One Martini backbone bead per residue (centre of mass of N, CA, C, O) as a GRO file, in nm:
protein
  410
    1MET     BB    1   0.099   0.034   0.017
    2GLU     BB    2   0.064   0.354   0.026
    3LYS     BB    3   0.177   0.612   0.170
    4LEU     BB    4   0.120   0.849   0.375
    5LEU     BB    5   0.160   1.179   0.396
    6ALA     BB    6   0.292   1.182   0.680
    7GLN     BB    7   0.523   0.989   0.586
    8LYS     BB    8   0.633   1.152   0.342
    9LEU     BB    9   0.684   1.418   0.546
   10ALA     BB   10   0.898   1.309   0.696
   11PRO     BB   11   1.181   1.388   0.829
   12VAL     BB   12   1.520   1.377   0.728
   13GLY     BB   13   1.597   1.642   0.872
   14ILE     BB   14   1.612   1.915   1.082
   15ASN     BB   15   1.498   2.115   0.857
   16ASP     BB   16   1.209   1.946   0.849
   17VAL     BB   17   1.121   2.030   1.118
   18ILE     BB   18   0.838   2.095   1.304
   19GLY     BB   19   0.926   2.292   1.529
   20GLN     BB   20   1.127   2.300   1.806
   21LYS     BB   21   1.302   2.574   1.834
   22HIS     BB   22   1.439   2.531   2.123
   23LEU     BB   23   1.632   2.296   1.973
   24LEU     BB   24   1.640   2.369   1.629
   25GLY     BB   25   1.718   2.638   1.616
   26SER     BB   26   1.904   2.893   1.604
   27ASN     BB   27   2.156   2.815   1.824
   28MET     BB   28   2.060   2.547   1.922
   29ILE     BB   29   2.151   2.258   2.068
   30LEU     BB   30   2.085   2.036   1.851
   31ARG     BB   31   2.192   2.189   1.611
   32ASN     BB   32   2.483   2.224   1.716
   33LEU     BB   33   2.550   1.926   1.737
   34VAL     BB   34   2.517   1.861   1.438
   35GLU     BB   35   2.714   2.083   1.325
   36ASN     BB   36   2.951   1.949   1.522
   37LYS     BB   37   2.942   1.635   1.506
   38LYS     BB   38   2.774   1.572   1.785
   39LEU     BB   39   2.690   1.304   2.029
   40PHE     BB   40   2.463   1.242   2.292
   41SER     BB   41   2.303   1.120   2.531
   42MET     BB   42   1.934   1.098   2.525
   43ILE     BB   43   1.607   1.241   2.620
   44LEU     BB   44   1.287   1.237   2.477
   45TYR     BB   45   1.003   1.437   2.587
   46GLY     BB   46   0.643   1.379   2.539
   47LYS     BB   47   0.382   1.370   2.371
   48PRO     BB   48   0.205   1.213   2.161
   49GLY     BB   49   0.292   1.299   1.832
   50ILE     BB   50   0.541   1.529   1.859
   51GLY     BB   51   0.840   1.405   1.728
   52LYS     BB   52   1.061   1.212   1.846
   53THR     BB   53   1.134   1.016   1.617
   54SER     BB   54   1.191   1.224   1.397
   55ILE     BB   55   1.429   1.361   1.539
   56ALA     BB   56   1.612   1.118   1.579
   57LYS     BB   57   1.636   1.050   1.272
   58ALA     BB   58   1.736   1.327   1.178
   59ILE     BB   59   2.003   1.327   1.330
   60VAL     BB   60   2.132   1.066   1.208
   61ASN     BB   61   2.108   1.154   0.915
   62ASP     BB   62   2.288   1.410   0.935
   63LEU     BB   63   2.539   1.240   1.056
   64GLY     BB   64   2.570   0.951   0.923
   65ILE     BB   65   2.486   0.718   1.131
   66ARG     BB   66   2.465   0.437   1.295
   67TYR     BB   67   2.150   0.259   1.355
   68ARG     BB   68   1.900   0.156   1.601
   69PHE     BB   69   1.564   0.023   1.660
   70LEU     BB   70   1.388   0.020   1.975
   71ASN     BB   71   1.161  -0.142   2.208
   72ALA     BB   72   1.130  -0.186   2.544
   73THR     BB   73   0.874  -0.379   2.518
   74ILE     BB   74   0.904  -0.563   2.253
   75ASN     BB   75   1.194  -0.607   2.284
   76ASN     BB   76   1.433  -0.827   2.358
   77LYS     BB   77   1.731  -0.926   2.487
   78LYS     BB   78   1.844  -1.029   2.215
   79ASP     BB   79   1.821  -0.757   2.066
   80PHE     BB   80   2.026  -0.616   2.253
   81ASP     BB   81   2.265  -0.801   2.200
   82ILE     BB   82   2.294  -0.731   1.899
   83VAL     BB   83   2.360  -0.430   1.939
   84VAL     BB   84   2.615  -0.469   2.106
   85GLU     BB   85   2.770  -0.635   1.894
   86GLU     BB   86   2.756  -0.421   1.671
   87ALA     BB   87   2.908  -0.203   1.829
   88LYS     BB   88   3.174  -0.366   1.842
   89MET     BB   89   3.216  -0.401   1.535
   90TYR     BB   90   3.179  -0.061   1.480
   91ASP     BB   91   3.263   0.118   1.721
   92GLY     BB   92   2.961   0.194   1.734
   93ILE     BB   93   2.624   0.316   1.827
   94VAL     BB   94   2.288   0.405   1.772
   95LEU     BB   95   2.015   0.405   2.008
   96ILE     BB   96   1.677   0.391   1.941
   97MET     BB   97   1.434   0.432   2.214
   98ASP     BB   98   1.131   0.328   2.291
   99GLU     BB   99   0.988   0.333   2.591
  100ILE     BB  100   1.217   0.366   2.821
  101HIS     BB  101   1.039   0.344   3.090
  102ARG     BB  102   1.017   0.007   3.026
  103LEU     BB  103   1.291  -0.074   3.120
  104ASN     BB  104   1.435  -0.342   3.234
  105LYS     BB  105   1.684  -0.478   3.423
  106ASP     BB  106   1.820  -0.663   3.216
  107LYS     BB  107   1.857  -0.443   2.997
  108GLN     BB  108   2.011  -0.245   3.169
  109ASP     BB  109   2.257  -0.429   3.240
  110LEU     BB  110   2.339  -0.451   2.938
  111LEU     BB  111   2.358  -0.137   2.861
  112LEU     BB  112   2.534   0.031   3.065
  113PRO     BB  113   2.831  -0.036   2.986
  114SER     BB  114   2.803   0.080   2.690
  115LEU     BB  115   2.718   0.362   2.784
  116GLU     BB  116   2.964   0.426   2.963
  117SER     BB  117   3.187   0.376   2.725
  118GLY     BB  118   3.041   0.475   2.435
  119LEU     BB  119   2.940   0.248   2.241
  120ILE     BB  120   2.659   0.368   2.322
  121THR     BB  121   2.416   0.584   2.185
  122LEU     BB  122   2.138   0.737   2.333
  123ILE     BB  123   1.787   0.762   2.216
  124GLY     BB  124   1.532   0.843   2.409
  125MET     BB  125   1.170   0.771   2.450
  126THR     BB  126   0.895   0.959   2.612
  127THR     BB  127   0.579   1.033   2.787
  128SER     BB  128   0.724   1.055   3.044
  129ASN     BB  129   0.862   1.150   3.333
  130PRO     BB  130   1.201   1.109   3.376
  131PHE     BB  131   1.227   1.186   3.687
  132HIS     BB  132   1.026   0.925   3.755
  133ALA     BB  133   1.038   0.678   3.518
  134ILE     BB  134   1.353   0.670   3.513
  135ASN     BB  135   1.628   0.531   3.567
  136PRO     BB  136   1.895   0.682   3.718
  137ALA     BB  137   2.125   0.537   3.561
  138ILE     BB  138   2.024   0.635   3.286
  139ARG     BB  139   1.967   0.940   3.334
  140SER     BB  140   2.268   1.024   3.420
  141ARG     BB  141   2.365   0.956   3.102
  142CYS     BB  142   2.157   1.188   3.020
  143GLN     BB  143   1.997   1.414   2.829
  144LEU     BB  144   1.723   1.637   2.874
  145PHE     BB  145   1.435   1.676   2.640
  146GLU     BB  146   1.170   1.887   2.582
  147LEU     BB  147   0.874   1.869   2.408
  148HIS     BB  148   0.655   2.067   2.233
  149GLU     BB  149   0.375   2.173   2.140
  150LEU     BB  150   0.213   2.247   1.876
  151GLU     BB  151   0.127   2.521   1.697
  152TYR     BB  152  -0.060   2.680   1.477
  153ASP     BB  153   0.182   2.778   1.298
  154ASP     BB  154   0.302   2.497   1.261
  155ILE     BB  155   0.064   2.364   1.115
  156LEU     BB  156   0.054   2.567   0.881
  157GLU     BB  157   0.338   2.512   0.778
  158GLY     BB  158   0.289   2.213   0.710
  159LEU     BB  159   0.056   2.254   0.506
  160LYS     BB  160   0.214   2.431   0.303
  161LYS     BB  161   0.428   2.220   0.247
  162ALA     BB  162   0.234   2.008   0.131
  163THR     BB  163   0.120   2.187  -0.111
  164GLU     BB  164   0.433   2.215  -0.232
  165SER     BB  165   0.450   1.937  -0.295
  166ASP     BB  166   0.456   1.629  -0.491
  167PHE     BB  167   0.201   1.480  -0.339
  168LEU     BB  168  -0.014   1.737  -0.441
  169LYS     BB  169  -0.088   1.752  -0.735
  170GLY     BB  170  -0.312   2.016  -0.822
  171ILE     BB  171  -0.377   2.174  -0.587
  172SER     BB  172  -0.669   2.357  -0.442
  173ILE     BB  173  -0.616   2.610  -0.185
  174ASP     BB  174  -0.697   2.822   0.059
  175ASP     BB  175  -0.618   2.988   0.347
  176GLY     BB  176  -0.887   2.934   0.496
  177CYS     BB  177  -0.869   2.621   0.484
  178LEU     BB  178  -0.599   2.591   0.626
  179GLU     BB  179  -0.690   2.728   0.889
  180TYR     BB  180  -0.916   2.531   0.952
  181ILE     BB  181  -0.738   2.280   0.984
  182ALA     BB  182  -0.547   2.392   1.202
  183LYS     BB  183  -0.776   2.437   1.416
  184LEU     BB  184  -0.889   2.147   1.414
  185ALA     BB  185  -0.606   2.005   1.499
  186GLY     BB  186  -0.457   2.183   1.689
  187ASN     BB  187  -0.151   1.985   1.775
  188ASP     BB  188  -0.204   1.785   1.513
  189LEU     BB  189  -0.034   1.713   1.228
  190ARG     BB  190  -0.142   1.440   1.137
  191PHE     BB  191  -0.435   1.525   1.116
  192ALA     BB  192  -0.393   1.745   0.904
  193TYR     BB  193  -0.277   1.565   0.683
  194ASN     BB  194  -0.515   1.364   0.661
  195LEU     BB  195  -0.734   1.569   0.585
  196LEU     BB  196  -0.596   1.679   0.331
  197GLU     BB  197  -0.578   1.408   0.179
  198VAL     BB  198  -0.876   1.334   0.170
  199ALA     BB  199  -0.966   1.592   0.024
  200PHE     BB  200  -0.797   1.554  -0.233
  201TYR     BB  201  -0.929   1.254  -0.307
  202SER     BB  202  -1.249   1.360  -0.296
  203THR     BB  203  -1.178   1.505  -0.566
  204LYS     BB  204  -1.160   1.571  -0.909
  205ASP     BB  205  -1.012   1.879  -0.913
  206LYS     BB  206  -0.850   1.940  -0.631
  207HIS     BB  207  -1.065   2.117  -0.488
  208ILE     BB  208  -1.060   2.284  -0.171
  209SER     BB  209  -1.328   2.336   0.040
  210MET     BB  210  -1.534   2.393   0.298
  211LYS     BB  211  -1.742   2.183   0.207
  212VAL     BB  212  -1.550   1.944   0.191
  213LEU     BB  213  -1.456   1.952   0.488
  214ALA     BB  214  -1.739   1.926   0.620
  215ASN     BB  215  -1.800   1.640   0.491
  216ILE     BB  216  -1.564   1.493   0.635
  217ASN     BB  217  -1.578   1.692   0.903
  218CYS     BB  218  -1.825   1.749   1.151
  219LYS     BB  219  -1.648   1.869   1.338
  220PRO     BB  220  -1.616   2.151   1.490
  221ALA     BB  221  -1.460   2.419   1.464
  222PHE     BB  222  -1.283   2.672   1.656
  223PHE     BB  223  -1.526   2.891   1.575
  224HIS     BB  224  -1.681   3.102   1.808
  225ASP     BB  225  -1.693   3.341   1.598
  226LYS     BB  226  -1.691   3.573   1.341
  227ASP     BB  227  -1.373   3.635   1.408
  228GLY     BB  228  -1.223   3.355   1.478
  229ASP     BB  229  -1.165   3.272   1.755
  230GLY     BB  230  -0.992   3.054   1.922
  231HIS     BB  231  -1.005   2.792   2.127
  232TYR     BB  232  -0.778   2.897   2.328
  233ASP     BB  233  -0.909   3.168   2.380
  234VAL     BB  234  -1.158   3.054   2.522
  235LEU     BB  235  -1.015   2.906   2.748
  236SER     BB  236  -0.877   3.157   2.859
  237ALA     BB  237  -1.140   3.318   2.917
  238PHE     BB  238  -1.261   3.113   3.106
  239GLN     BB  239  -1.042   3.124   3.328
  240LYS     BB  240  -1.034   3.440   3.371
  241SER     BB  241  -1.332   3.463   3.462
  242ILE     BB  242  -1.312   3.290   3.710
  243ARG     BB  243  -1.074   3.440   3.840
  244GLY     BB  244  -1.259   3.720   3.821
  245SER     BB  245  -1.561   3.651   3.922
  246ASP     BB  246  -1.733   3.610   3.642
  247VAL     BB  247  -2.014   3.437   3.597
  248ASN     BB  248  -2.122   3.520   3.313
  249ALA     BB  249  -1.862   3.477   3.150
  250SER     BB  250  -1.820   3.184   3.229
  251LEU     BB  251  -2.084   3.083   3.093
  252HIS     BB  252  -2.029   3.182   2.809
  253TYR     BB  253  -1.765   3.011   2.756
  254LEU     BB  254  -1.894   2.745   2.819
  255ALA     BB  255  -2.100   2.754   2.588
  256ARG     BB  256  -1.896   2.748   2.356
  257LEU     BB  257  -1.771   2.472   2.432
  258ILE     BB  258  -2.031   2.308   2.414
  259VAL     BB  259  -2.103   2.369   2.119
  260ALA     BB  260  -1.825   2.236   2.026
  261GLY     BB  261  -1.801   1.953   2.201
  262ASP     BB  262  -1.548   1.997   2.425
  263LEU     BB  263  -1.521   1.837   2.712
  264GLU     BB  264  -1.222   1.774   2.773
  265SER     BB  265  -1.124   2.069   2.787
  266ILE     BB  266  -1.304   2.146   3.019
  267PHE     BB  267  -1.201   1.944   3.228
  268ARG     BB  268  -0.906   2.028   3.235
  269ARG     BB  269  -0.949   2.328   3.309
  270MET     BB  270  -1.108   2.290   3.570
  271SER     BB  271  -0.884   2.134   3.723
  272VAL     BB  272  -0.686   2.368   3.724
  273ILE     BB  273  -0.856   2.597   3.854
  274ALA     BB  274  -0.915   2.467   4.130
  275TYR     BB  275  -0.588   2.495   4.205
  276GLU     BB  276  -0.477   2.766   4.083
  277ASP     BB  277  -0.727   2.983   4.175
  278ILE     BB  278  -0.851   2.858   4.451
  279GLY     BB  279  -0.772   2.633   4.638
  280LEU     BB  280  -0.741   2.722   4.977
  281ALA     BB  281  -1.006   2.897   4.974
  282ASN     BB  282  -1.155   2.613   4.847
  283PRO     BB  283  -1.092   2.284   4.906
  284SER     BB  284  -1.374   2.151   4.801
  285ILE     BB  285  -1.360   2.198   4.485
  286GLY     BB  286  -1.211   1.957   4.371
  287PRO     BB  287  -1.418   1.725   4.428
  288LYS     BB  288  -1.654   1.872   4.285
  289VAL     BB  289  -1.531   1.876   4.004
  290MET     BB  290  -1.495   1.570   3.972
  291ALA     BB  291  -1.795   1.502   4.005
  292ALA     BB  292  -1.894   1.670   3.763
  293ILE     BB  293  -1.726   1.528   3.548
  294GLU     BB  294  -1.842   1.244   3.589
  295ALA     BB  295  -2.134   1.320   3.532
  296ALA     BB  296  -2.088   1.436   3.246
  297ARG     BB  297  -1.962   1.177   3.128
  298LEU     BB  298  -2.204   0.989   3.183
  299VAL     BB  299  -2.438   1.163   3.025
  300GLY     BB  300  -2.361   1.372   2.844
  301LEU     BB  301  -2.476   1.514   2.575
  302PRO     BB  302  -2.668   1.773   2.703
  303GLU     BB  303  -2.662   1.712   3.024
  304ALA     BB  304  -2.373   1.809   3.109
  305ARG     BB  305  -2.451   2.112   3.163
  306ILE     BB  306  -2.564   2.083   3.452
  307PRO     BB  307  -2.313   2.018   3.635
  308LEU     BB  308  -2.136   2.242   3.512
  309SER     BB  309  -2.297   2.493   3.594
  310THR     BB  310  -2.287   2.451   3.897
  311VAL     BB  311  -1.970   2.454   3.938
  312ILE     BB  312  -1.901   2.720   3.789
  313ILE     BB  313  -2.046   2.912   3.976
  314GLU     BB  314  -1.880   2.840   4.227
  315MET     BB  315  -1.603   2.907   4.110
  316ALA     BB  316  -1.654   3.208   4.046
  317LEU     BB  317  -1.759   3.270   4.364
  318SER     BB  318  -1.506   3.199   4.479
  319PRO     BB  319  -1.249   3.221   4.644
  320LYS     BB  320  -0.901   3.318   4.599
  321SER     BB  321  -0.594   3.106   4.544
  322ASN     BB  322  -0.217   3.070   4.473
  323THR     BB  323  -0.018   2.976   4.705
  324ALA     BB  324   0.056   2.679   4.658
  325HIS     BB  325   0.196   2.687   4.371
  326ILE     BB  326   0.393   2.910   4.441
  327ALA     BB  327   0.545   2.756   4.658
  328LEU     BB  328   0.636   2.521   4.476
  329ASP     BB  329   0.786   2.688   4.261
  330GLN     BB  330   1.005   2.783   4.461
  331ALA     BB  331   1.109   2.501   4.529
  332ILE     BB  332   1.182   2.420   4.239
  333SER     BB  333   1.386   2.648   4.193
  334ASP     BB  334   1.588   2.550   4.404
  335VAL     BB  335   1.642   2.274   4.277
  336GLU     BB  336   1.726   2.376   3.982
  337THR     BB  337   1.965   2.571   4.128
  338GLY     BB  338   2.097   2.383   4.375
  339ARG     BB  339   1.910   2.439   4.644
  340CYS     BB  340   1.932   2.184   4.876
  341GLY     BB  341   2.101   1.994   5.034
  342ASN     BB  342   2.117   1.805   5.309
  343ILE     BB  343   1.969   1.558   5.455
  344PRO     BB  344   1.884   1.487   5.741
  345GLU     BB  345   1.982   1.201   5.886
  346TYR     BB  346   1.701   1.134   6.045
  347LEU     BB  347   1.536   1.134   5.747
  348ARG     BB  348   1.641   0.896   5.638
  349GLY     BB  349   1.580   0.580   5.557
  350GLY     BB  350   1.730   0.450   5.807
  351GLY     BB  351   1.772   0.622   6.031
  352THR     BB  352   1.772   0.754   6.372
  353ASN     BB  353   1.770   0.833   6.711
  354ASP     BB  354   1.705   1.148   6.650
  355TYR     BB  355   1.433   1.078   6.574
  356LYS     BB  356   1.104   1.221   6.606
  357TYR     BB  357   0.796   1.081   6.676
  358PRO     BB  358   0.508   1.256   6.662
  359HIS     BB  359   0.302   1.037   6.787
  360ASP     BB  360   0.459   1.054   7.080
  361TYR     BB  361   0.319   1.333   7.096
  362LYS     BB  362   0.156   1.596   7.165
  363GLY     BB  363  -0.042   1.649   6.892
  364SER     BB  364   0.159   1.519   6.686
  365TYR     BB  365   0.409   1.714   6.794
  366VAL     BB  366   0.757   1.812   6.716
  367PRO     BB  367   1.027   1.987   6.729
  368GLN     BB  368   1.187   1.992   6.398
  369GLN     BB  369   1.420   1.948   6.153
  370TYR     BB  370   1.367   1.924   5.786
  371LEU     BB  371   1.548   2.105   5.657
  372PRO     BB  372   1.811   2.200   5.532
  373ASP     BB  373   2.043   2.409   5.654
  374ASN     BB  374   2.035   2.620   5.402
  375LEU     BB  375   1.684   2.620   5.448
  376LYS     BB  376   1.565   2.661   5.750
  377TYR     BB  377   1.444   2.972   5.682
  378LYS     BB  378   1.249   2.894   5.474
  379LYS     BB  379   0.963   3.051   5.290
  380TYR     BB  380   0.705   2.948   5.079
  381TYR     BB  381   0.449   2.994   5.246
  382HIS     BB  382   0.193   3.255   5.171
  383PRO     BB  383  -0.084   3.356   5.289
  384LYS     BB  384  -0.416   3.452   5.255
  385LYS     BB  385  -0.571   3.636   5.507
  386GLU     BB  386  -0.868   3.672   5.369
  387SER     BB  387  -0.880   3.372   5.407
  388LYS     BB  388  -1.030   3.170   5.622
  389TYR     BB  389  -0.875   2.905   5.582
  390GLU     BB  390  -0.583   3.033   5.568
  391THR     BB  391  -0.586   3.160   5.844
  392GLY     BB  392  -0.575   2.889   5.992
  393LEU     BB  393  -0.305   2.799   5.869
  394TYR     BB  394  -0.142   3.041   5.966
  395LEU     BB  395  -0.175   2.998   6.274
  396ILE     BB  396  -0.038   2.724   6.276
  397ASP     BB  397   0.232   2.809   6.153
  398VAL     BB  398   0.307   3.018   6.370
  399SER     BB  399   0.302   2.823   6.617
  400LEU     BB  400   0.522   2.631   6.508
  401ASP     BB  401   0.748   2.843   6.479
  402LYS     BB  402   0.757   2.917   6.777
  403LEU     BB  403   0.850   2.640   6.876
  404LYS     BB  404   1.115   2.636   6.715
  405LYS     BB  405   1.241   2.888   6.841
  406GLU     BB  406   1.231   2.788   7.139
  407ASN     BB  407   1.423   2.528   7.031
  408GLY     BB  408   1.644   2.634   6.814
  409ILE     BB  409   1.577   2.567   6.500
  410ILE     BB  410   1.509   2.893   6.388
   0.00000   0.00000   0.00000
């Protein structure tokens, strides 16, 4: 069978890759590595269909080096043995490995010595967070690169490239139709290519009009009003209206999303808003949002609008607080910039006699240092005192700090 358009347009080299400018743009790290003819072991991570495999193959194609492709789940230990032997035969090889987060211990034990010696250069790919899902022994030997979702302009660039290729000879399509496909595709370039190809072969004269596209894909594109503001603009306005406590605007943008039939985007955004914008000001909103989402998913449209309207009104009129994730972001910043310090010995896995077990003390609390020495005075969490619930948390925090000061801990 003939290859699909998406396969025909797969990048041959890094100059053919759509998007990922933060890695492959001018003077960016992966481009510089290729131009300097140098490759290190790396892990590419990001959502499915984002281009991890395409980038890995583009890099080795540009470098002109021998490589093998394995899947950590499908390929067995014998397949890995063959790659190691081939690497010895040719004094090195690049191993492109999909689903690297599923690599079991036997395969790791086989791979690690060759990775350590430089006999194998690894390009691993995963949809999981490598900081949590990948074995530290593998991770420590690799550079980690996150791939970003493609944006509207990237999808449009890919579509224009497709129409100018030799694969769609005689195509006639205007910019409005290309923009329609790009918006309909969201961040999925493969979807955009597939829709364009079906439209191309579904006409006798190769002329693609809005009518042709509508007949192929009845799912409404995210043109939410006559000015054509995009789907993500509506999601953004939806969140900002709830954050701004404007209940009527919140319902308006919810209505647009419901008419578009995109429940999953509504669910994801609601889940974020519950914790990003309301958070500790109304801690019960998280479970309520999840309950409303489950109810909406169970009954489907049009009835889904009923539980959604109920919880959106409460979300809009709830007090707001972003203190929790701001606190965590500050902690993450310290970790990423190397401000960690040693974990107090009595908190480590083995434990020591110096550790005081809180449950053995009155109120299940005993003053004790938990942060590393260089951070023991650090305050990440700063409550909004106008929030009734956070005021209670603030008073508890202040009283605990007082006990620590009295005991010379901070």
